Structure formats: C-alpha cells, structure tokens
MISE-448084 format. One record per residue: x negated, y negated, z negated of N, C-alpha, C in turn; residue in three letters. Coordinates in steps of 0.001 Angstrom, whole numbers, padded with zeros to 6 digits, always signed. Layout:
XYZXYZXYZALA ...
END
This chain:
-032576-028015-029738-031927-026525-029564-033169-025662-029352MET -032814-024380-030140-033957-023285-030120-033657-022352-029478THR -034412-021878-028363-034184-020705-027689-033224-020771-026878ASN -032533-021659-026017-031780-022023-025283-031678-021013-024340PRO -030878-020498-023723-030813-019619-022320-031418-020567-021367PRO -031737-019688-020267-032194-020439-019131-031060-020887-018247ILE -031192-022201-017480-030090-022835-016920-029165-023142-017817ASN -029329-023573-018971-028370-024076-019911-028374-025397-020301SER -027550-026059-020700-027587-027681-021374-026842-027819-022258TYR -027130-028528-023458-026372-028936-024439-026595-030471-024395PHE -024927-031148-024154-024757-032653-024261-024677-033008-025528ASP -025377-033700-026541-025442-034199-027850-024278-035317-027838ARG -024143-035894-026741-022948-037079-026916-021618-036541-026821GLN -021272-035447-026499-019867-034962-026181-020044-033396-026943THR -021175-032869-027231-021344-031810-027951-020628-030531-027092TYR -021152-030695-025764-020765-029519-024727-021849-028759-024352THR -021556-027612-024314-022695-026716-023845-022431-026104-022223PHE -023518-026234-021475-023033-025460-020421-024066-024566-019878THR -023826-023575-019533-024676-022411-019054-024211-021777-017647TRP -025237-022255-016599-024910-021671-015484-025747-020409-015317ASN -024925-019008-015544-025372-017607-015302-025506-016879-013816ILE -026199-016197-013782-026386-015048-012545-026175-013862-012575SER -025777-013402-013927-025489-011887-014163-024497-011917-015171THR -023718-010544-015558-023143-010426-016532-023718-009532-017434TYR -024827-009006-017364-025645-008054-018047-026069-008649-019368GLU -025855-007934-020864-026265-008384-022176-026047-009716-022221ASN -024638-010534-022699-024684-011819-022567-024291-011618-024208ILE -024758-012538-024910-024001-012962-026149-024898-014406-026596SER -024261-015144-027525-024433-016250-027829-024230-016628-029135LEU -024948-017261-029785-024526-017459-031361-025225-018874-031295THR -024273-019992-031843-024741-021149-032388-025245-021103-033979PHE -026095-022007-034045-026813-021850-035371-026825-023346-035776VAL -026203-023876-036735-026786-025254-037269-027363-025267-038642ALA -028236-026013-038639-029108-026106-040014-029229-027801-040282THR -028743-027717-041797-029073-029282-042018-030248-029759-042521ASP -030949-030691-043282-031971-031087-043713-032426-030354-045049ASN -031347-029781-045668-031442-029044-046955-031731-027621-046755LYS -031563-026925-045465-031708-025743-045238-030548-024946-045134GLY -029187-025619-045509-028093-024852-045330-027714-024629-043785ALA -026997-023519-043889-027158-022887-042348-025464-022302-042001ARG -025255-022522-040758-023938-022347-040307-023871-021446-038786SER -023353-020311-038904-023481-019890-037530-022019-019662-036865GLU -022071-019722-035377-020855-019495-034636-021156-018546-033741LEU -020310-017504-033292-020261-016684-032147-019233-016861-031462ALA -019101-018200-030402-017974-018244-029805-017379-017114-028948PRO -016114-017040-028451-015697-016574-027566-016270-016861-025943GLN -016726-015898-025363-017349-016376-023833-016275-015851-023034ILE -016111-016750-022166-015317-016539-021102-016119-016804-019751ILE -016222-015763-018904-017006-016080-018032-016461-015725-016796MET -016844-016656-015465-016573-016517-014261-017495-016378-013209CYS -017702-015620-012614-018665-015327-011096-017800-015060-009980TYR -017874-016052-009329-017221-015986-007991-018107-016108-007060CYS -018364-015319-006140-019571-015634-004847-018583-016375-003570SER -019535-016663-002742-018906-017011-001495-017944-017833-001617ASN -017978-019199-002368-016814-020063-002747-015623-019565-003287ASN -015512-018688-003839-014307-017766-004569-014258-019269-005761GLY -012766-019029-006273-012540-019577-007211-012174-019295-008517THR -012659-019392-009923-011861-018884-011042-010482-019287-011132CYS -009802-018033-011734-008339-018221-011851-008430-017746-013483ASP -008418-019143-014240-008130-019254-015517-006909-018920-016164TYR -005853-019044-015453-004306-018414-015596-004265-017023-015424ALA -005158-016298-014705-004946-014648-014708-005138-014045-016002ALA -004891-012857-015938-005028-011837-016895-006542-012010-017130GLU -007238-011890-018133-008901-011531-018579-008996-010416-018959MET -010294-009794-018072-010724-008116-018525-011960-008325-019344VAL -011929-007846-020449-013160-007848-021653-014015-006482-021355THR -014984-007284-021079-016339-005985-020675-017717-006358-021946VAL -017872-005582-022744-018800-005689-023862-018577-007030-024322ASP -017693-007205-024773-017104-008540-025489-017191-009736-025161ASN -017306-009821-023868-016978-010855-022797-015941-010860-021852VAL -015146-011741-022192-013742-012112-021319-014333-012766-019934ASP -013870-011865-018915-014313-012287-017363-012717-012707-016780GLN -012668-013487-016191-011585-014070-015402-011687-013805-013987VAL -010405-013530-013312-010634-013231-011775-010898-014001-011027GLU -011341-013684-009887-011458-014794-008900-010483-014753-007613CYS -010444-016023-007159-009345-016295-006166-010610-016255-004759ARG -010383-015148-004141-011731-015279-002782-010738-016113-001532CYS -011948-016491-000947-011566-017136+000674-010948-015834+001412ASN -010368-016289+002196-009825-015004+003401-010690-014078+003604PRO -012175-014350+004035-012905-013598+004661-013563-012500+003266ALA -013480-012674+002052-013658-012016+001066-012870-011425+000042TRP -013093-010230-000318-012414-009586-001450-013189-008937-002490THR -013066-008388-003421-013487-007514-004484-013508-008444-005814GLY -013973-007922-006763-013757-008657-008425-014489-010014-008178SER -015619-010194-007432-016658-011188-007612-016649-012250-005876HIS -015889-011710-005180-015742-011815-003780-016991-011902-003068CYS -017221-010360-003217-018879-010163-002534-018794-009281-001276THR -017280-008800-001144-016979-007603-000168-016343-008475+000622GLN -016810-007939+002017-016197-008122+003329-014864-007763+003581ASP -013578-008751+003560-012361-008349+003947-011982-007621+005124PHE -011335-006682+004845-011508-005682+006460-009829-006165+006915ASN -010027-007370+007866-008397-007477+008240-007786-006731+009138ALA -008351-005974+009702-007898-004585+010533-007432-003421+009725CYS -007348-003483+008324-006972-002697+007140-005704-001990+007806ALA -004626-003162+008018-003163-003008+007969-002904-002709+009763ASP -003536-002424+010627-003508-002338+011767-002678-003280+012358GLN -002899-004421+012521-002118-005512+012740-001829-005845+014514PRO -002782-004881+015468-002777-005030+016650-001573-003939+017288CYS -001406-004099+018289-000209-003213+019297-000967-001845+019464PHE -000092-001090+019250-000507+000631+019459-001389+000707+020684SER -002500+001340+020556-003451+001690+021485-004329+000478+021879ASN -004232-000641+021165-005170-002110+021477-006159-001761+020287ALA -007234-002266+020554-008328-002049+019355-008424-003160+018685THR -008468-002994+017051-008524-004175+016343-010024-004447+016103CYS -010715-005701+016095-011823-005796+015602-012003-006886+014536THR -012274-006321+013516-012744-007387+012379-013737-008461+012407ASP -013526-009789+012097-014411-010757+011843-015337-010572+010852ASN -016602-010487+010846-017467-010409+009733-017734-011505+008833ILE -017507-011451+007433-017457-012494+006843-018925-013319+006923ALA -018899-014528+006908-018047-015073+006248-016989-015792+007204PRO -016747-015369+008339-015702-015687+009665-014342-014756+008719MET -013242-015278+008722-011896-014531+008329-011198-013945+009897SER -010313-013263+009624-009435-012521+010654-009995-011631+011542GLY -009124-011444+012797-009624-010413+013629-009142-010776+015008TYR -009522-009858+015876-009148-010216+017307-008408-008593+017786THR -007754-008801+018662-007166-007351+019156-007911-007366+020924CYS -007745-006049+021071-008167-006176+022577-007154-005990+023443SER -007413-006003+024744-006165-006213+025557-005007-005260+025609ASN -003947-005368+026145-002733-004791+025994-003134-003386+026993CYS -002363-002274+026629-002829-000961+027478-002278-001234+028730PRO -002616-000584+029538-002223-000146+031154-001009-000494+031032ILE -000047-001067+031894+001483-001305+032007+002118-001849+031035GLY +001309-002629+030246+001728-003667+029058+001080-004694+029568TYR +001705-006154+028965+001410-007405+029184+001523-008289+027616VAL +000461-009009+027448+000493-009833+026059-000753-009943+025622GLY -001075-010406+024412-002123-010663+023907-003286-009805+023084ASP -002322-008336+022976-003044-007405+022320-002126-007149+020729GLY -001972-008298+020376-001441-008384+018651+000243-007867+019393LEU +000634-008409+020271+002292-008317+021137+002258-007833+022290LYS +002315-006656+022697+002711-006516+024125+003816-005860+024340CYS +004241-006319+025829+005517-005672+026323+005367-004965+027431SER +006214-004246+027888+005935-003448+028936+006547-004342+030181ASP +005671-004208+030999+005472-004934+032182+006285-004334+033343TYR +007309-004477+033682+008203-004071+034787+008143-004318+035919ASP +006985-003366+036825+006770-003551+038279+007934-003398+039163GLU +008707-002650+038848+010049-002601+039554+010656-003724+039812CYS +010889-004560+038619+011621-005850+038786+010819-006982+039282LEU +009485-006904+038998+008568-008082+039568+008001-007576+041005ASN +008452-006747+041480+008122-006150+043058+006561-006104+043236GLY +005706-005426+041949+004346-005165+042277+004476-003687+042256THR +005058-003265+043024+004841-001855+042848+004468-001199+044327HIS +003864+000037+044406+003557+000658+045768+004763+001846+046101ALA +005947+001746+045650+007046+002616+045913+007801+002488+047054CYS +007943+003620+047969+008306+003349+049085+010295+004094+049072SER +010189+004746+047600+011495+005212+047149+011923+004141+046146GLN +012888+004809+045608+013693+003832+044347+012523+003870+043420THR +012125+002634+042776+010993+002258+041878+011592+002585+040540CYS +011215+003190+039274+011962+003649+038150+010383+003202+037212ILE +010404+002271+036331+009290+002229+035346+010235+002686+033862THR +009252+003493+033427+009038+004681+032154+008142+004068+031359LYS +008408+003513+030060+007487+003281+029052+006075+002686+029874ARG +005721+001630+030235+004564+001176+030846+004076+001993+032046GLY +005071+003147+032779+004435+003686+033979+005451+003663+035139VAL +004837+003198+036116+005793+003039+037393+005653+004524+037960THR +006896+005001+038259+007193+006334+039310+007742+006112+040318VAL 
END
C-alpha cells in the first residue's frame, strides 16, 4: 500500500480497508491497483463517514448528508449530549420541566437530567410536582378567625 492515510489499515486476507479518522476536512480516497505488467486501475469509492463523540453511535439507517462529496451519517447521542456529532451539552431544562417558580438546574454532561429546587412557599412536593398545602385543613395556621387558603397563601 502506497501513501496510506494515518490510522488506516488494509487487511490483505479480507480485502478490508479500515481508517479511523478524527476530522471531516479535505477527505478523498483513491485505490490504485497495478499489476506486474504495469496495467493500472483506479477506484474512488463512495465514502460514508460517521464521527460521533461521547459514546454516540452512528445511525446508518438514517438519511445521509453530503458535504464535499463525503456522505455523513447522523449520530444517536447519549441523553447528556446533542448536536451533529454529540459534542454539545443537552439542556434538560429547556422545556421547563419544574413546577412554576421552582428553579431547574441542568446536570452538566456527561451527567444527564436535571434537578428542581424546592416548591414555592405554601406548596409541597419535590419541585417537579407541587401541590397547595392547605394549612386550614391540616391545622397548621395561626388564625384566630375563620381560616381560608387561597392559592398557597393562608389568610
């Protein structure tokens, strides 16, 4: 093999060419076969590339995108990652999963998910789901008159 790319290997038993790359920039490949009489044949194969970081996997069944004559397959990213090559932290708080007025804190990749702060005053729960705490019904009020609870506030 003449001038093989760095990190490439050609198995002469199976005629399999393997090339582990780290970039999409300026990639072209031509195989040239020459016999002992000088006859020559060239093959420029279709290149299908996949580069998924952070343990993402290549989705060869998905639609390919062609960039500079190189077909690229999509990545299936782990829950903590997003983006074309699974290199961007997925923001689990983007859809505002916590209860209103509870703060959502995104777990930074490689951890996935989020945590919610405590429920607002007058509510009970885990921050994801909160319900009105009825002080009047539960007898935990300081009212000497009639106790009325309105949206988390005892009056």
